[in-house]
Backbone as XML, in Angstrom:
<?xml version="1.0"?>
<chain id="A" units="angstrom">
  <residue number="1" name="MET">
    <atom name="N" x="-12.423" y="-16.038" z="-29.082"/>
    <atom name="CA" x="-10.986" y="-16.061" z="-28.852"/>
    <atom name="C" x="-10.329" y="-16.742" z="-30.054"/>
  </residue>
  <residue number="2" name="ASN">
    <atom name="N" x="-9.283" y="-16.124" z="-30.593"/>
    <atom name="CA" x="-8.657" y="-16.731" z="-31.756"/>
    <atom name="C" x="-7.746" y="-17.880" z="-31.343"/>
  </residue>
  <residue number="3" name="LYS">
    <atom name="N" x="-7.345" y="-18.672" z="-32.326"/>
    <atom name="CA" x="-6.575" y="-19.887" z="-32.049"/>
    <atom name="C" x="-5.244" y="-19.587" z="-31.354"/>
  </residue>
  <residue number="4" name="THR">
    <atom name="N" x="-4.587" y="-18.518" z="-31.755"/>
    <atom name="CA" x="-3.314" y="-18.157" z="-31.125"/>
    <atom name="C" x="-3.515" y="-17.848" z="-29.655"/>
  </residue>
  <residue number="5" name="LEU">
    <atom name="N" x="-4.538" y="-17.091" z="-29.342"/>
    <atom name="CA" x="-4.807" y="-16.744" z="-27.947"/>
    <atom name="C" x="-5.241" y="-17.968" z="-27.151"/>
  </residue>
  <residue number="6" name="GLU">
    <atom name="N" x="-5.985" y="-18.850" z="-27.761"/>
    <atom name="CA" x="-6.399" y="-20.076" z="-27.065"/>
    <atom name="C" x="-5.194" y="-20.894" z="-26.621"/>
  </residue>
  <residue number="7" name="GLN">
    <atom name="N" x="-4.122" y="-20.818" z="-27.370"/>
    <atom name="CA" x="-2.914" y="-21.590" z="-27.059"/>
    <atom name="C" x="-1.920" y="-20.798" z="-26.216"/>
  </residue>
  <residue number="8" name="ALA">
    <atom name="N" x="-2.240" y="-19.577" z="-25.923"/>
    <atom name="CA" x="-1.329" y="-18.719" z="-25.157"/>
    <atom name="C" x="-1.274" y="-19.158" z="-23.696"/>
  </residue>
  <residue number="9" name="PRO">
    <atom name="N" x="-0.193" y="-18.811" z="-23.012"/>
    <atom name="CA" x="-0.102" y="-19.095" z="-21.573"/>
    <atom name="C" x="-1.201" y="-18.355" z="-20.804"/>
  </residue>
  <residue number="10" name="LYS">
    <atom name="N" x="-1.521" y="-18.879" z="-19.630"/>
    <atom name="CA" x="-2.601" y="-18.300" z="-18.819"/>
    <atom name="C" x="-2.380" y="-16.817" z="-18.520"/>
  </residue>
  <residue number="11" name="HIS">
    <atom name="N" x="-1.141" y="-16.423" z="-18.254"/>
    <atom name="CA" x="-0.897" y="-15.019" z="-17.904"/>
    <atom name="C" x="-1.145" y="-14.097" z="-19.093"/>
  </residue>
  <residue number="12" name="VAL">
    <atom name="N" x="-0.933" y="-14.581" z="-20.295"/>
    <atom name="CA" x="-1.215" y="-13.774" z="-21.487"/>
    <atom name="C" x="-2.722" y="-13.644" z="-21.676"/>
  </residue>
  <residue number="13" name="LYS">
    <atom name="N" x="-3.444" y="-14.739" z="-21.475"/>
    <atom name="CA" x="-4.908" y="-14.688" z="-21.577"/>
    <atom name="C" x="-5.488" y="-13.721" z="-20.547"/>
  </residue>
  <residue number="14" name="LEU">
    <atom name="N" x="-4.948" y="-13.770" z="-19.330"/>
    <atom name="CA" x="-5.410" y="-12.861" z="-18.287"/>
    <atom name="C" x="-5.127" y="-11.414" z="-18.668"/>
  </residue>
  <residue number="15" name="ALA">
    <atom name="N" x="-3.944" y="-11.160" z="-19.195"/>
    <atom name="CA" x="-3.590" y="-9.799" z="-19.609"/>
    <atom name="C" x="-4.548" y="-9.292" z="-20.679"/>
  </residue>
  <residue number="16" name="VAL">
    <atom name="N" x="-4.861" y="-10.122" z="-21.644"/>
    <atom name="CA" x="-5.790" y="-9.722" z="-22.708"/>
    <atom name="C" x="-7.162" y="-9.427" z="-22.124"/>
  </residue>
  <residue number="17" name="ASP">
    <atom name="N" x="-7.631" y="-10.285" z="-21.225"/>
    <atom name="CA" x="-8.934" y="-10.066" z="-20.584"/>
    <atom name="C" x="-8.941" y="-8.749" z="-19.800"/>
  </residue>
  <residue number="18" name="LEU">
    <atom name="N" x="-7.869" y="-8.502" z="-19.056"/>
    <atom name="CA" x="-7.792" y="-7.264" z="-18.275"/>
    <atom name="C" x="-7.755" y="-6.035" z="-19.176"/>
  </residue>
  <residue number="19" name="ILE">
    <atom name="N" x="-7.003" y="-6.114" z="-20.244"/>
    <atom name="CA" x="-6.939" y="-4.992" z="-21.188"/>
    <atom name="C" x="-8.322" y="-4.702" z="-21.754"/>
  </residue>
  <residue number="20" name="MET">
    <atom name="N" x="-9.035" y="-5.745" z="-22.146"/>
    <atom name="CA" x="-10.374" y="-5.554" z="-22.702"/>
    <atom name="C" x="-11.309" y="-4.940" z="-21.670"/>
  </residue>
  <residue number="21" name="LEU">
    <atom name="N" x="-11.249" y="-5.443" z="-20.437"/>
    <atom name="CA" x="-12.094" y="-4.913" z="-19.362"/>
    <atom name="C" x="-11.777" y="-3.447" z="-19.083"/>
  </residue>
  <residue number="22" name="LEU">
    <atom name="N" x="-10.501" y="-3.129" z="-18.999"/>
    <atom name="CA" x="-10.103" y="-1.758" z="-18.681"/>
    <atom name="C" x="-10.415" y="-0.797" z="-19.825"/>
  </residue>
  <residue number="23" name="GLU">
    <atom name="N" x="-10.313" y="-1.267" z="-21.056"/>
    <atom name="CA" x="-10.660" y="-0.407" z="-22.193"/>
    <atom name="C" x="-12.155" y="-0.099" z="-22.225"/>
  </residue>
  <residue number="24" name="GLN">
    <atom name="N" x="-12.969" y="-0.993" z="-21.666"/>
    <atom name="CA" x="-14.412" y="-0.784" z="-21.637"/>
    <atom name="C" x="-14.839" y="0.116" z="-20.475"/>
  </residue>
  <residue number="25" name="SER">
    <atom name="N" x="-13.948" y="0.298" z="-19.509"/>
    <atom name="CA" x="-14.292" y="1.130" z="-18.353"/>
    <atom name="C" x="-14.277" y="2.592" z="-18.758"/>
  </residue>
  <residue number="26" name="ASP">
    <atom name="N" x="-14.879" y="3.386" z="-17.930"/>
    <atom name="CA" x="-14.964" y="4.818" z="-18.209"/>
    <atom name="C" x="-13.902" y="5.555" z="-17.396"/>
  </residue>
  <residue number="27" name="LEU">
    <atom name="N" x="-12.664" y="5.046" z="-17.448"/>
    <atom name="CA" x="-11.579" y="5.608" z="-16.648"/>
    <atom name="C" x="-10.474" y="6.137" z="-17.553"/>
  </residue>
  <residue number="28" name="SER">
    <atom name="N" x="-9.770" y="7.119" z="-17.049"/>
    <atom name="CA" x="-8.634" y="7.649" z="-17.804"/>
    <atom name="C" x="-7.459" y="6.673" z="-17.690"/>
  </residue>
  <residue number="29" name="ALA">
    <atom name="N" x="-6.505" y="6.832" z="-18.586"/>
    <atom name="CA" x="-5.309" y="5.992" z="-18.544"/>
    <atom name="C" x="-4.583" y="6.164" z="-17.208"/>
  </residue>
  <residue number="30" name="GLU">
    <atom name="N" x="-4.562" y="7.374" z="-16.695"/>
    <atom name="CA" x="-3.890" y="7.635" z="-15.424"/>
    <atom name="C" x="-4.561" y="6.870" z="-14.275"/>
  </residue>
  <residue number="31" name="GLU">
    <atom name="N" x="-5.904" y="6.847" z="-14.278"/>
    <atom name="CA" x="-6.625" y="6.121" z="-13.236"/>
    <atom name="C" x="-6.366" y="4.615" z="-13.340"/>
  </residue>
  <residue number="32" name="VAL">
    <atom name="N" x="-6.361" y="4.104" z="-14.541"/>
    <atom name="CA" x="-6.112" y="2.680" z="-14.749"/>
    <atom name="C" x="-4.707" y="2.325" z="-14.275"/>
  </residue>
  <residue number="33" name="LEU">
    <atom name="N" x="-3.725" y="3.117" z="-14.658"/>
    <atom name="CA" x="-2.349" y="2.831" z="-14.260"/>
    <atom name="C" x="-2.167" y="2.923" z="-12.751"/>
  </residue>
  <residue number="34" name="ALA">
    <atom name="N" x="-2.816" y="3.881" z="-12.118"/>
    <atom name="CA" x="-2.746" y="3.999" z="-10.658"/>
    <atom name="C" x="-3.353" y="2.770" z="-9.992"/>
  </residue>
  <residue number="35" name="ALA">
    <atom name="N" x="-4.467" y="2.311" z="-10.511"/>
    <atom name="CA" x="-5.115" y="1.113" z="-9.965"/>
    <atom name="C" x="-4.244" y="-0.121" z="-10.167"/>
  </residue>
  <residue number="36" name="LEU">
    <atom name="N" x="-3.625" y="-0.228" z="-11.335"/>
    <atom name="CA" x="-2.770" y="-1.378" z="-11.606"/>
    <atom name="C" x="-1.548" y="-1.405" z="-10.692"/>
  </residue>
  <residue number="37" name="LYS">
    <atom name="N" x="-1.036" y="-0.254" z="-10.317"/>
    <atom name="CA" x="0.077" y="-0.204" z="-9.361"/>
    <atom name="C" x="-0.351" y="-0.780" z="-8.018"/>
  </residue>
  <residue number="38" name="ILE">
    <atom name="N" x="-1.572" y="-0.442" z="-7.595"/>
    <atom name="CA" x="-2.091" y="-0.969" z="-6.328"/>
    <atom name="C" x="-2.256" y="-2.485" z="-6.418"/>
  </residue>
  <residue number="39" name="VAL">
    <atom name="N" x="-2.801" y="-2.958" z="-7.524"/>
    <atom name="CA" x="-2.990" y="-4.394" z="-7.722"/>
    <atom name="C" x="-1.644" y="-5.114" z="-7.711"/>
  </residue>
  <residue number="40" name="GLU">
    <atom name="N" x="-0.668" y="-4.548" z="-8.424"/>
    <atom name="CA" x="0.660" y="-5.165" z="-8.464"/>
    <atom name="C" x="1.264" y="-5.249" z="-7.065"/>
  </residue>
  <residue number="41" name="GLN">
    <atom name="N" x="1.160" y="-4.176" z="-6.304"/>
    <atom name="CA" x="1.705" y="-4.168" z="-4.945"/>
    <atom name="C" x="1.007" y="-5.194" z="-4.069"/>
  </residue>
  <residue number="42" name="ASP">
    <atom name="N" x="-0.303" y="-5.296" z="-4.192"/>
    <atom name="CA" x="-1.074" y="-6.250" z="-3.407"/>
    <atom name="C" x="-0.646" y="-7.681" z="-3.721"/>
  </residue>
  <residue number="43" name="PHE">
    <atom name="N" x="-0.532" y="-8.005" z="-4.999"/>
    <atom name="CA" x="-0.145" y="-9.359" z="-5.369"/>
    <atom name="C" x="1.313" y="-9.646" z="-5.023"/>
  </residue>
  <residue number="44" name="THR">
    <atom name="N" x="2.164" y="-8.640" z="-5.083"/>
    <atom name="CA" x="3.558" y="-8.808" z="-4.668"/>
    <atom name="C" x="3.618" y="-9.126" z="-3.185"/>
  </residue>
  <residue number="45" name="ASN">
    <atom name="N" x="2.869" y="-8.384" z="-2.389"/>
    <atom name="CA" x="2.834" y="-8.637" z="-0.942"/>
    <atom name="C" x="2.276" y="-10.018" z="-0.640"/>
  </residue>
  <residue number="46" name="LYS">
    <atom name="N" x="1.217" y="-10.413" z="-1.323"/>
    <atom name="CA" x="0.631" y="-11.737" z="-1.090"/>
    <atom name="C" x="1.600" y="-12.845" z="-1.470"/>
  </residue>
  <residue number="47" name="SER">
    <atom name="N" x="2.356" y="-12.665" z="-2.545"/>
    <atom name="CA" x="3.296" y="-13.708" z="-2.945"/>
    <atom name="C" x="4.435" y="-13.805" z="-1.925"/>
  </residue>
  <residue number="48" name="LYS">
    <atom name="N" x="4.851" y="-12.680" z="-1.332"/>
    <atom name="CA" x="5.876" y="-12.705" z="-0.295"/>
    <atom name="C" x="5.366" y="-13.421" z="0.941"/>
  </residue>
  <residue number="49" name="GLU">
    <atom name="N" x="4.095" y="-13.183" z="1.296"/>
    <atom name="CA" x="3.496" y="-13.848" z="2.459"/>
    <atom name="C" x="3.446" y="-15.348" z="2.239"/>
  </residue>
  <residue number="50" name="THR">
    <atom name="N" x="3.137" y="-15.773" z="1.037"/>
    <atom name="CA" x="3.052" y="-17.198" z="0.719"/>
    <atom name="C" x="4.426" y="-17.852" z="0.863"/>
  </residue>
  <residue number="51" name="ILE">
    <atom name="N" x="5.451" y="-17.145" z="0.438"/>
    <atom name="CA" x="6.822" y="-17.678" z="0.537"/>
    <atom name="C" x="7.232" y="-17.804" z="1.996"/>
  </residue>
  <residue number="52" name="ASN">
    <atom name="N" x="6.785" y="-16.896" z="2.848"/>
    <atom name="CA" x="7.183" y="-16.886" z="4.256"/>
    <atom name="C" x="6.382" y="-17.840" z="5.119"/>
  </residue>
  <residue number="53" name="ILE">
    <atom name="N" x="5.381" y="-18.487" z="4.554"/>
    <atom name="CA" x="4.541" y="-19.405" z="5.356"/>
    <atom name="C" x="5.256" y="-20.714" z="5.556"/>
  </residue>
</chain>
């Protein structure tokens, strides 16, 4: 990991890790984007549940 990335916020580090993982997968861009939509919806729902607790 380069020095700039080491100093980056956690969400940027996570994004870089996810990009690297997804680029190594044997999936099309369409499949990756469809999966990311599901992940985004899941985390959005979980964050709403946390707020309502």
